[in-house]
Backbone as CSV, one residue per row, in Angstrom:
resi,resn,N_x,N_y,N_z,CA_x,CA_y,CA_z,C_x,C_y,C_z
1,MET,68.127,132.701,114.140,68.630,133.177,115.398,68.381,132.305,116.504
2,LEU,67.153,131.611,116.629,66.768,130.738,117.638,67.649,129.392,117.522
3,ARG,67.908,129.023,116.245,68.781,127.852,116.146,70.227,128.164,116.548
4,GLN,70.752,129.283,116.328,72.094,129.655,116.687,72.219,129.632,118.332
5,ARG,71.125,130.118,119.017,71.181,130.216,120.424,71.072,128.744,121.039
6,GLY,70.247,127.877,120.417,70.203,126.496,120.731,71.541,125.809,120.532
7,ALA,72.127,125.992,119.479,73.422,125.423,119.259,74.523,125.812,120.124
8,LEU,74.550,127.183,120.438,75.461,127.728,121.417,75.231,127.095,122.766
9,LEU,73.955,126.953,123.239,73.576,126.324,124.491,74.083,124.907,124.669
10,VAL,73.850,124.181,123.578,74.375,122.756,123.592,75.997,122.706,123.667
11,ALA,76.563,123.564,122.910,77.818,123.557,122.867,78.438,123.888,124.268
12,CYS,77.840,125.005,124.803,78.406,125.345,126.236,78.234,124.175,127.227
13,CYS,77.068,123.559,127.111,76.735,122.387,128.118,77.871,121.209,127.856
14,LEU,78.078,120.988,126.601,79.091,119.956,126.296,80.533,120.251,126.874
15,VAL,80.911,121.568,126.685,82.219,121.985,127.131,82.268,121.860,128.663
16,VAL,81.334,122.439,129.303,81.326,122.538,130.772,81.129,121.093,131.395
17,GLY,80.358,120.145,130.836,80.140,118.874,131.392,81.034,117.838,131.139
18,CYS,82.082,118.112,130.205,83.062,117.036,129.750,84.048,116.738,130.854
19,SER,84.226,115.438,131.028,85.156,114.904,132.057,85.686,113.600,131.525
20,GLU,86.815,113.195,132.160,87.425,111.904,131.830,87.472,111.185,133.109
21,SER,87.243,109.805,132.957,87.216,109.038,134.144,87.908,107.660,133.886
22,ALA,88.317,107.015,134.953,88.952,105.727,134.980,88.600,104.947,136.215
23,MET,88.258,103.621,135.942,88.000,102.682,137.026,89.438,102.261,137.525
24,VAL,89.642,102.477,138.813,90.929,101.990,139.359,90.622,100.887,140.295
25,ARG,91.224,99.666,140.080,91.048,98.517,140.868,92.372,98.151,141.550
26,SER,92.326,97.504,142.711,93.461,96.867,143.399,93.287,95.542,143.863
27,TYR,94.376,94.830,143.949,94.418,93.493,144.709,95.294,93.721,145.866
28,PRO,94.790,93.588,147.081,93.394,93.191,147.416,92.543,94.595,147.300
29,PRO,91.225,94.326,147.047,90.297,95.405,146.956,90.229,96.069,148.377
30,GLY,89.789,97.296,148.442,89.563,97.867,149.811,90.784,98.730,150.124
31,SER,91.663,99.014,149.125,92.860,99.803,149.448,92.451,101.254,149.324
32,LYS,93.158,102.158,149.995,92.928,103.537,149.974,93.603,104.075,148.629
33,LEU,92.890,104.843,147.843,93.310,105.429,146.584,93.609,106.912,146.717
34,TYR,94.808,107.279,146.383,95.213,108.664,146.310,95.639,109.048,144.945
35,VAL,95.248,110.241,144.368,95.613,110.573,143.089,96.233,112.023,143.270
36,ASN,97.443,112.198,142.923,98.236,113.431,143.112,98.165,113.902,144.505
37,GLY,98.321,112.896,145.437,98.333,113.234,146.848,97.005,113.459,147.610
38,GLU,95.856,113.400,146.850,94.551,113.655,147.388,93.781,112.387,147.511
39,PHE,93.231,112.084,148.679,92.384,110.938,148.893,91.201,110.864,147.912
40,VAL,90.989,109.808,147.164,89.895,109.710,146.209,88.883,108.738,146.700
41,GLY,89.263,107.712,147.365,88.271,106.730,147.855,88.893,105.374,148.085
42,ILE,87.983,104.442,148.300,88.389,103.032,148.583,88.248,102.187,147.316
43,THR,89.317,101.478,146.890,89.112,100.648,145.618,88.059,99.490,145.801
44,PRO,87.441,99.136,144.707,87.513,99.791,143.383,86.860,101.220,143.404
45,ALA,87.402,102.085,142.666,86.881,103.434,142.627,86.990,104.096,141.283
46,VAL,86.117,104.959,140.994,86.102,105.656,139.697,86.788,107.091,139.910
47,TYR,87.819,107.339,139.341,88.394,108.715,139.306,88.009,109.490,138.186
48,THR,87.513,110.740,138.406,86.978,111.563,137.371,87.700,112.907,137.533
49,VAL,88.061,113.479,136.336,88.746,114.780,136.255,88.075,115.571,135.111
50,ASP,88.070,116.876,135.197,87.501,117.737,134.200,88.510,117.630,132.956
51,SER,87.864,117.672,131.680,88.786,117.438,130.477,89.657,118.627,130.404
52,SER,89.474,119.835,130.970,90.435,120.869,130.872,91.609,120.486,131.687
53,GLU,91.543,119.789,132.710,92.753,119.458,133.496,93.421,118.200,132.957
54,PHE,92.568,117.311,132.319,93.165,116.017,131.726,94.415,116.124,130.960
55,SER,94.426,117.077,130.009,95.565,117.196,129.085,96.740,117.928,129.613
56,LYS,96.639,118.635,130.799,97.717,119.574,131.270,98.621,118.755,132.177
57,ARG,98.297,117.485,132.653,99.276,116.930,133.632,98.982,115.426,133.638
58,ASP,99.942,114.845,134.352,99.893,113.384,134.694,99.221,113.293,135.967
59,PHE,98.782,112.001,136.220,97.916,111.693,137.430,98.738,110.529,138.200
60,ALA,99.465,111.019,139.284,100.176,110.008,140.086,99.270,109.325,141.077
61,VAL,99.352,107.970,141.116,98.488,107.217,142.018,99.287,106.484,143.122
62,ARG,98.715,106.509,144.259,99.279,105.703,145.288,98.151,104.835,146.032
63,LEU,98.410,103.571,146.281,97.386,102.935,147.007,97.973,102.315,148.326
64,ASP,97.356,102.446,149.394,97.748,101.967,150.610,96.727,101.009,151.274
65,ARG,97.363,100.024,152.005,96.482,99.183,152.808,97.347,98.582,153.910
66,THR,96.778,98.538,155.086,97.493,97.988,156.202,97.935,96.602,156.027
67,GLY,99.258,96.350,156.284,99.796,94.999,156.147,100.467,94.872,154.678
68,TYR,100.386,95.858,153.830,100.872,95.693,152.484,101.873,96.866,152.159
69,THR,102.728,96.590,151.186,103.505,97.728,150.637,102.700,98.620,149.796
70,SER,102.942,99.894,149.767,102.222,100.789,148.987,102.377,100.479,147.526
71,ALA,101.529,100.722,146.581,101.673,100.606,145.222,101.575,102.014,144.680
72,GLU,102.418,102.394,143.724,102.480,103.634,143.033,102.563,103.498,141.643
73,GLY,102.034,104.489,140.905,102.103,104.477,139.472,101.475,105.655,138.987
74,VAL,101.195,105.752,137.604,100.488,106.914,136.964,99.278,106.271,136.152
75,LEU,98.226,107.110,136.221,97.096,106.663,135.490,97.412,106.721,134.033
76,ARG,97.281,105.624,133.275,97.613,105.576,131.824,96.574,106.163,131.023
77,LYS,97.101,106.845,129.876,96.150,107.516,128.898,96.357,106.764,127.566
78,GLN,95.325,106.745,126.663,95.404,106.010,125.481,94.718,106.913,124.375
79,LEU,94.945,106.595,123.166,94.289,107.204,122.091,92.948,106.457,121.939
80,CYS,91.867,107.191,121.937,90.524,106.566,121.910,90.091,106.400,120.371
81,PRO,89.989,105.222,119.900,89.660,105.003,118.421,88.226,105.693,118.156
82,GLY,87.367,105.418,118.965,86.022,106.068,118.707,86.033,107.589,118.674
83,ARG,86.775,108.160,119.450,86.902,109.627,119.333,87.534,110.090,118.047
84,VAL,88.562,109.357,117.656,89.348,109.715,116.433,88.329,109.576,115.276
85,THR,87.712,108.486,115.253,86.687,108.246,114.087,85.680,109.347,114.113
86,GLY,85.133,109.685,115.346,84.147,110.817,115.414,84.719,112.137,114.953
87,GLY,86.000,112.426,115.362,86.647,113.603,114.998,86.898,113.734,113.524
88,VAL,87.159,112.570,112.810,87.278,112.606,111.392,85.966,112.954,110.725
89,PHE,84.983,112.264,111.073,83.612,112.436,110.471,83.000,113.755,110.830
90,THR,83.343,114.424,111.850,82.712,115.692,112.211,83.805,116.928,111.693
91,LEU,84.837,116.457,110.902,85.793,117.428,110.416,86.507,118.170,111.590
92,GLY,86.731,117.484,112.706,87.439,117.974,113.816,86.598,118.737,114.808
93,ILE,85.320,118.954,114.568,84.473,119.590,115.489,84.330,118.909,116.768
94,LEU,84.366,117.634,116.858,84.303,116.833,118.111,85.467,117.239,118.979
95,PHE,86.621,117.495,118.397,87.877,117.695,119.176,87.846,119.041,119.839
96,LEU,86.920,119.974,119.492,86.686,121.136,120.283,86.161,120.910,121.593
97,PHE,85.415,119.754,121.782,84.763,119.451,123.079,85.685,118.358,123.868
98,ARG,86.234,117.409,123.098,86.927,116.348,123.771,88.123,115.923,122.886
99,GLY,89.296,115.821,123.522,90.451,115.433,122.774,90.430,114.066,122.412
100,PRO,91.326,113.618,121.510,91.327,112.205,121.098,91.902,111.208,122.048
101,THR,92.423,111.682,123.323,92.907,110.799,124.249,91.922,110.541,125.490
102,CYS,91.958,109.534,126.099,91.275,109.230,127.396,92.078,108.368,128.332
103,PHE,91.462,108.168,129.471,92.217,107.225,130.428,91.976,105.808,129.929
104,THR,92.924,104.960,130.174,92.758,103.465,129.997,91.848,103.107,131.106
105,SER,90.874,102.209,130.919,90.003,101.830,131.981,89.609,100.317,131.712
106,PRO,89.587,99.503,132.631,90.081,99.743,134.133,91.628,99.687,134.257
107,GLN,92.098,100.265,135.339,93.444,100.208,135.678,93.699,99.464,136.895
108,ASP,94.531,98.405,136.842,94.740,97.476,137.908,96.109,97.695,138.633
109,PHE,96.155,97.600,139.971,97.363,97.729,140.740,97.351,96.595,141.718
110,SER,98.540,96.039,142.027,98.713,94.979,143.092,99.512,95.483,144.108
111,LEU,99.132,95.139,145.372,99.880,95.500,146.493,100.444,94.167,147.114
112,GLU,101.741,94.164,147.505,102.369,93.033,147.996,102.273,92.945,149.540
113,PRO,102.087,91.811,150.110,102.007,91.725,151.544,103.389,92.052,152.125
114,LEU,103.407,92.767,153.349,104.774,92.951,154.054,105.313,91.609,154.357
115,PRO,106.636,91.559,154.561,107.360,90.279,154.905,106.775,89.695,156.181
116,GLY,106.552,88.435,156.150,106.020,87.760,157.330,104.531,87.794,157.535
117,GLN,103.907,88.448,156.609,102.382,88.561,156.715,101.839,87.332,155.951
118,VAL,100.673,86.727,156.462,100.088,85.649,155.790,98.693,86.306,155.301
119,VAL,98.351,86.088,153.961,97.206,86.715,153.484,96.133,85.645,153.175
120,SER,94.774,85.992,153.571,93.801,85.000,153.219,93.297,85.288,151.851
121,ASP,92.392,84.481,151.384,91.886,84.518,150.039,91.103,85.872,149.779
122,GLU,90.546,86.396,150.812,89.927,87.715,150.744,90.758,88.876,150.708
123,GLY,92.126,88.691,150.793,93.101,89.754,150.934,93.336,90.331,152.240
124,THR,92.668,89.810,153.253,92.937,90.328,154.501,94.150,89.651,155.220
125,ILE,94.838,90.339,156.120,95.975,89.806,156.778,95.529,88.894,157.942
126,HIS,96.177,87.663,157.871,95.796,86.600,158.868,96.971,86.758,159.923
127,GLN,96.634,86.954,161.182,97.512,86.933,162.236,97.627,85.508,162.742
128,PRO,98.784,84.886,162.641,98.866,83.509,163.069,98.750,83.380,164.527
129,THR,98.119,82.203,164.931,98.005,81.896,166.301,99.277,81.469,166.903
130,VAL,99.157,81.235,168.164,100.405,80.707,168.994,100.773,79.347,168.447
131,GLU,99.772,78.509,168.205,100.077,77.132,167.792,100.606,77.170,166.274
132,GLU,100.158,78.131,165.452,100.659,78.177,164.117,102.178,78.664,164.073
133,ARG,102.415,79.610,164.967,103.829,80.105,165.092,104.729,79.046,165.693
134,LEU,104.319,78.183,166.632,105.049,77.189,167.126,105.287,76.112,166.164
135,ASP,104.253,75.797,165.359,104.432,74.818,164.322,105.413,75.240,163.242
136,ARG,105.380,76.504,162.978,106.391,77.034,161.987,107.688,76.932,162.364
137,VAL,108.075,77.329,163.654,109.458,77.237,164.086,109.846,75.770,164.320
138,ARG,108.829,74.957,164.602,109.245,73.538,164.737,109.637,72.877,163.403
139,LYS,108.844,73.318,162.407,109.135,72.835,161.098,110.494,73.402,160.535
140,MET,110.783,74.599,160.804,112.089,75.185,160.466,113.223,74.463,161.155
141,ARG,113.037,73.970,162.389,114.075,73.209,163.076,114.201,71.931,162.487
142,ASP,113.031,71.215,162.173,113.168,69.898,161.576,113.741,69.971,160.062
143,GLU,113.568,71.063,159.439,114.223,71.230,158.070,115.600,71.628,158.151
144,GLY,116.059,71.942,159.288,117.442,72.331,159.417,117.751,73.866,159.136
145,ILE,116.617,74.630,158.984,116.810,76.076,158.735,117.279,76.795,159.955
146,ILE,116.915,76.349,161.094,117.403,77.023,162.361,117.890,75.828,163.198
147,THR,118.809,76.140,164.188,119.425,75.273,165.105,118.434,74.922,166.203
148,PRO,118.713,73.934,166.941,117.868,73.498,168.128,117.896,74.650,169.205
149,GLU,119.030,75.294,169.385,119.128,76.352,170.256,118.257,77.529,169.848
150,GLU,118.347,77.895,168.505,117.376,78.969,167.989,115.977,78.685,168.165
151,PHE,115.666,77.419,167.940,114.308,76.935,168.098,113.874,77.187,169.594
152,GLU,114.622,76.870,170.519,114.286,77.060,171.922,114.098,78.525,172.190
153,HIS,115.021,79.325,171.660,114.901,80.865,171.753,113.538,81.383,171.282
154,TYR,113.198,80.963,169.980,111.926,81.462,169.369,110.702,80.861,170.209
155,ARG,110.814,79.658,170.625,109.716,78.946,171.240,109.463,79.744,172.615
156,ARG,110.512,80.145,173.301,110.297,80.955,174.550,109.830,82.266,174.222
157,GLU,110.158,83.023,173.189,109.711,84.318,172.805,108.214,84.150,172.427
158,ILE,107.759,83.142,171.711,106.415,83.047,171.258,105.425,82.759,172.628
159,LEU,106.021,81.865,173.530,105.263,81.586,174.763,105.231,82.719,175.647
160,LYS,106.233,83.552,175.626,106.286,84.781,176.550,105.161,85.772,176.139
161,GLY,104.654,85.672,174.933,103.697,86.726,174.442,102.261,86.175,174.951
162,LEU,102.156,85.063,175.593,100.709,84.619,176.025,100.265,85.446,177.191
């Protein structure tokens, strides 16, 4: 009788405490992570969900960062070989507590800089100085990308912002 109660207690703890998790990373790191529209944290972040919810739905991901286009996707799931092996050796008893699938981990997402943005090695947006902007339009004029008249127009606009 005592053994049955102990076994029942262990089984209940396993069922209640089971969850699935995935490490979500982004380039650049420090992006805001949303799963199914809810804010989860700043990347890199671990997303955890109860096993009971894991098999019922997909998990849509959105990553946002200022100066970058948003990245969207779905958290990928995979067949976990260790769980399949454990399920076979326990004659399926393990599958009562955890299914044979889990999240693929880690999951990586890349965000692209918005057009015209210059990104540093750390993934932060670099705001060009007046000198850099003038050098850029001067180079465009010298390479024939813009006309001398367009160069003068852009030069005046850049200097007007001082």
